[in-house]
N, C-alpha and C positions, 0 to 999 in steps of 0.2 A: 838413526832415524828419529825424528822428533815425535813426541807423543801428541795426539790430537785431543787432549783433555782440556777443558776450560771450566772455571768456576762459573756459576750463574752470573755473578757480577762481571767477570771478564768477558763473557759472551755478550752481555748487554753493552758494555763499553765498546767492543768491536763493532757491534751492530749500529750503535750511535755514531761511531766514526764513519762507517759506510754510508749511513743516511746523510750525514753532514756533507761528505765528499760528493755524493751523487746528486743530492737534491738542492744543495745550496752553493757549495764551492765550485763545482764543475760548471753549472750554468753561468755563474759570475765570470769565470775565466773564459768560457766559450763566447760570451758577449764581448769581452775585451779583445779576443782574437778576431772576431768578426769586425769590430770597430777598426782595429789596426789594419786588417786586410782591405778595408774600404778606402784606406788612405792612398792606395795605389801601389807603387813599387815595393815589393816585399823583400827584395834582396838585401836592402840596407835598413829595414824597419826593425829596430831593436825591440819595440813593444810586441810586435808580431812574433818574433823568434823567442823571446823570453816567455811569453804566455803560451806558446805552442809547447815549449819545454815543460812548463807547469802542467799543462793538459796531459802530456804523456805520463808524467809522474803520477798524476791523479788516476789516470786509467790503469796504470800498473798496480797501484795500491788497491783500487776497486776490484780488479781481477783477483788479487791475492786475498783480500778480505772475503770475497764471495766464496772462494775455494775453502778457506779456513772455516768459515761459518757453516758451510754445507757439510763438511767432513767432521766437524767438532762433536765431541761427546761431552755433554754438560754433566758434571759430577756435583751433586748436592750432598750436604751433610746428612749423615745417618747416625742415629743414636748409638748404633753398635760401634762406631768409631771412637766414642768417648774413652779417654784415658790412653789412647795410642796415637802415634803420628801417622796420618794418612793425607791424601791429597786435600788441599784446602785448609790445612791446619796452620795456625800461628804457633811457632815453636821458639822456645828460648833454650839456648845451650851454653855450656861453660866448659872451658878446658882446664887443665891442671894448673895453668898459670893465672887463673882467675879471669881470663878474657871472656866476656859475655857477648853473644850474638843473638839477635832476635829477628825472625823473618817469617814469611808465609810461603808455603809450598804451593805453587800454582802451575798452570800450563806455560809452555815456552813463549806463547804469543802474549802473555800477560805481564811478563817481567819488566818490560820497558816503560810501562806507565806508572809504576809505583816503586818508590824506594823501599827496600826491605822485602822484596819478593824474590824468590829463587825458583828456578825451573825444576819440575818434577824429574827432569832428565839429568840434573846436575849430580855429581858424585856425592855431595853433601846430602841432598834430598834422598837419594837412593840408600845411603847408609842409615838415615834416620827412620825410614819407613818401618812401621809396625813396632817401633820402640815405645816404651812407656816411660813415665817420669822416673828419674833416678837411674835409668839404664844408660849404658855407654854405647857409643857408636864409633867404629873405626872408619876413618875417612882417608882415602888415598889422595894425597896432594902432590904437587911437583916437588915439595920438600920432604916427602916421605909420608909414612902412616901417622896420622894424628888421631888422638882420642878426645871425644867430646861427650859431655854428659847432658842428658835432657833434664832441664830444671823446671820447665812448664810447657803445657800444651793447652791451646784454646781453639775452639771452633766458633766462638761468638764475636771475637774481635781481637785486635792487637793486645799483646801482653804488656801490661804496665810495669816498667822497671823502676825500682826505687833509686 
């Protein structure tokens, strides 16, 4: 089951998408459908069928976004989180081979908008929760158990790597 947590930024982005779809894009497509319908025979009217398809996709996404936003729990930064990995943290990790990864732990509905975001529900995020800098995390992967070391944690913005 997916977690219904969102960062404040993620919530606002989803709300903005919903507003755009409902207030701008849907009326534009509805107008196109009406225009195409007014041309007469709809059975071979490509504009009509194409825009009806888009309208169904918009309506599906609007329903989904309304449900997500209604059930979402916004998690804001708290000073007690400082020094440990929790929801909303930017984390840098390194393995024994020197491979470095940097990402932010966010809700599952936020990961598709930003490169470098992982879901709180992912095995990596679960393994890193509550870890402090220089602690190790064991992550179960398809290739077996992997060890990663936390090298940096930030709640103010992405970690700058040299």
